[in-house]
C-alpha positions as CSV (number, residue, x, y, z in Angstrom):
1,X,126.4,97.0,98.4
2,X,124.6,96.1,95.0
3,X,125.0,92.5,95.6
4,X,123.7,92.8,99.3
5,X,120.7,94.8,98.1
6,X,119.9,92.2,95.3
7,X,120.3,89.4,97.9
8,X,118.2,91.3,100.6
9,X,115.5,91.8,97.9
10,X,115.5,88.2,96.7
11,X,115.2,87.0,100.3
12,X,112.1,89.3,101.1
13,X,110.5,88.2,97.7
14,X,111.1,84.5,98.9
15,X,109.5,85.2,102.3
16,X,106.6,87.0,100.4
17,X,105.9,84.0,98.2
18,X,106.2,81.5,101.2
19,X,103.6,83.8,103.1
20,X,101.2,83.9,100.1
21,X,101.3,80.2,99.6
22,X,100.7,79.7,103.4
23,X,97.7,82.3,103.2
24,X,96.3,80.4,100.2
25,X,96.6,77.1,101.9
26,X,95.0,78.3,105.1
27,X,92.0,78.8,103.0
28,X,91.9,75.8,100.7
29,X,93.7,73.1,102.8
30,X,91.2,70.2,103.8
31,X,90.5,70.6,107.5
32,X,90.7,67.3,109.7
33,X,88.4,68.4,112.4
34,X,89.2,66.4,115.4
35,X,89.1,66.7,119.3
36,X,92.5,68.4,119.9
37,X,94.3,69.3,123.1
38,X,95.4,73.0,122.4
39,X,98.5,72.2,124.6
40,X,99.7,70.1,121.7
41,X,99.4,72.8,119.1
42,X,101.1,75.1,121.5
43,X,104.0,72.7,122.2
44,X,104.5,72.3,118.5
45,X,104.2,76.1,117.8
46,X,106.8,76.7,120.7
47,X,109.2,74.1,119.2
48,X,109.2,76.0,115.9
49,X,109.7,79.3,117.7
50,X,112.6,77.8,120.0
51,X,115.5,79.5,118.6
52,X,113.8,83.0,118.7
53,X,112.5,82.5,122.2
54,X,116.0,81.8,123.4
55,X,117.5,84.6,121.4
56,X,115.1,87.2,122.9
57,X,115.1,85.5,126.4
58,X,111.3,85.5,126.1
59,X,108.9,84.4,129.0
60,X,106.0,82.3,128.0
61,X,103.2,81.9,130.6
62,X,100.7,79.3,129.8
63,X,97.9,77.6,131.6
64,X,96.9,74.2,130.8
65,X,94.7,74.8,127.7
66,X,91.4,73.2,126.9
67,X,90.5,70.5,124.4
68,X,88.7,72.0,121.3
69,X,87.3,70.8,118.0
70,X,89.8,71.6,115.3
71,X,92.7,71.0,112.8
72,X,95.9,70.3,114.5
73,X,98.1,71.8,111.7
74,X,96.1,74.9,111.4
75,X,95.7,75.7,114.8
76,X,99.4,75.1,115.4
77,X,100.0,77.8,112.7
78,X,97.6,80.2,114.5
79,X,99.5,80.0,117.7
80,X,102.9,80.0,116.0
81,X,101.8,83.3,114.2
82,X,100.3,85.0,117.4
83,X,103.4,84.0,119.5
84,X,105.8,84.8,116.8
85,X,104.3,88.4,116.6
86,X,104.5,88.9,120.4
87,X,108.3,87.8,120.0
88,X,108.9,90.3,117.1
89,X,107.0,93.4,118.6
90,X,108.3,93.3,122.1
91,X,110.0,96.6,122.2
92,X,113.1,97.1,124.3
93,X,112.2,94.6,127.0
94,X,112.6,90.8,126.5
95,X,109.1,89.6,125.3
96,X,106.6,88.3,127.8
97,X,103.7,86.3,126.4
98,X,100.9,85.1,128.3
99,X,98.3,82.5,126.8
100,X,94.7,82.5,128.2
101,X,91.4,80.4,128.0
102,X,88.0,81.3,129.4
103,X,85.0,79.2,128.8
104,X,82.2,80.7,126.8
105,X,78.6,79.6,126.0
106,X,79.6,77.0,123.2
107,X,83.4,77.0,123.1
108,X,86.4,78.9,124.4
109,X,87.7,82.4,124.2
110,X,91.4,82.0,124.0
111,X,94.1,84.7,124.1
112,X,97.7,85.5,123.3
113,X,98.7,88.6,125.3
114,X,102.0,90.4,125.1
115,X,103.6,93.5,126.9
116,X,105.1,94.8,123.7
117,X,104.9,97.9,121.6
118,X,100.9,97.5,121.2
119,X,98.3,98.4,118.6
120,X,96.5,101.6,118.7
121,X,92.8,101.0,118.9
122,X,92.1,102.6,115.5
123,X,94.3,99.9,113.7
124,X,93.0,96.8,115.7
125,X,90.8,95.7,112.8
126,X,93.2,96.7,110.0
127,X,96.1,94.5,111.2
128,X,94.1,91.6,109.9
129,X,94.1,92.6,106.3
130,X,96.9,91.0,104.1
131,X,99.8,93.2,103.6
132,X,98.8,95.7,106.2
133,X,101.7,96.7,108.2
134,X,101.9,99.4,111.0
135,X,105.7,99.5,110.9
136,X,108.2,99.8,108.0
137,X,110.3,96.8,107.0
138,X,113.5,98.4,108.5
139,X,111.8,98.5,112.0
140,X,110.3,94.9,112.0
141,X,110.8,92.0,109.5
142,X,107.8,90.4,107.9
143,X,105.5,90.5,105.2
144,X,102.1,91.5,106.6
145,X,100.4,88.3,106.0
146,X,100.5,86.2,109.3
147,X,97.5,88.0,110.9
148,X,95.6,87.5,107.7
149,X,96.4,83.9,108.0
150,X,95.3,83.8,111.6
151,X,91.9,85.4,110.7
152,X,91.2,82.7,107.9
153,X,92.2,79.8,110.2
154,X,89.8,81.0,113.0
155,X,87.0,81.7,110.6
156,X,87.3,78.4,109.0
157,X,86.8,76.9,112.5
158,X,83.5,79.0,113.1
159,X,85.2,81.4,115.4
160,X,86.3,85.0,115.3
161,X,89.4,86.9,116.2
162,X,90.2,90.5,117.4
163,X,92.8,92.6,118.8
164,X,92.6,94.9,121.8
165,X,94.8,97.1,123.7
166,X,96.1,95.3,126.9
167,X,95.9,97.1,130.2
168,X,99.2,98.9,130.9
169,X,100.8,98.1,127.6
170,X,100.8,95.5,124.8
171,X,98.2,93.8,123.0
172,X,95.7,90.8,123.5
173,X,94.8,88.9,120.4
174,X,91.5,87.0,121.4
175,X,89.8,84.3,119.4
176,X,87.0,81.9,119.9
177,X,86.9,78.1,119.2
178,X,84.2,75.4,119.6
179,X,84.0,72.8,122.3
180,X,84.0,69.3,120.8
181,X,80.9,67.2,121.0
182,X,80.8,63.7,122.3
183,X,80.5,62.3,118.8
184,X,83.6,64.3,117.3
185,X,86.6,62.0,116.4
186,X,89.7,61.9,118.6
């Protein structure tokens, strides 16, 4: 059991270092702002999460998403983290995730909604702080850095991100992104 504990600790440390590097990159990485169909970002995120989606028998509802001004790799990471959380915190039922998009004045309000365990309103802002976990490691895997990465990505794109309780149960993560202008590169 000592070897198992050492191996488990080493794997947790490796995940932590990888997540810290991802957090650092999300703030320093040079952004290639282009006109991007968000469907491409979601396709890539779902490809990366394919195994977990199959293992959990998740249902992903997605409309056709808009075109935005953004960085392809960072927005893919954003969707991967948000959908990945919905797959992780699903409770006893198979995960159900719904992506949304609503036009707003100068862009889009986008969302990732789940019917999982939810977040109490008093913790809706705290979950975006690095290392802020609402559940113990024994209940749910992770380092507590994923949502901090999401906030950094959205803010670098000039938007904002927040969490709110969903009607009935679960959580909706909403964020804003700008619409492309005609002069933006493709």
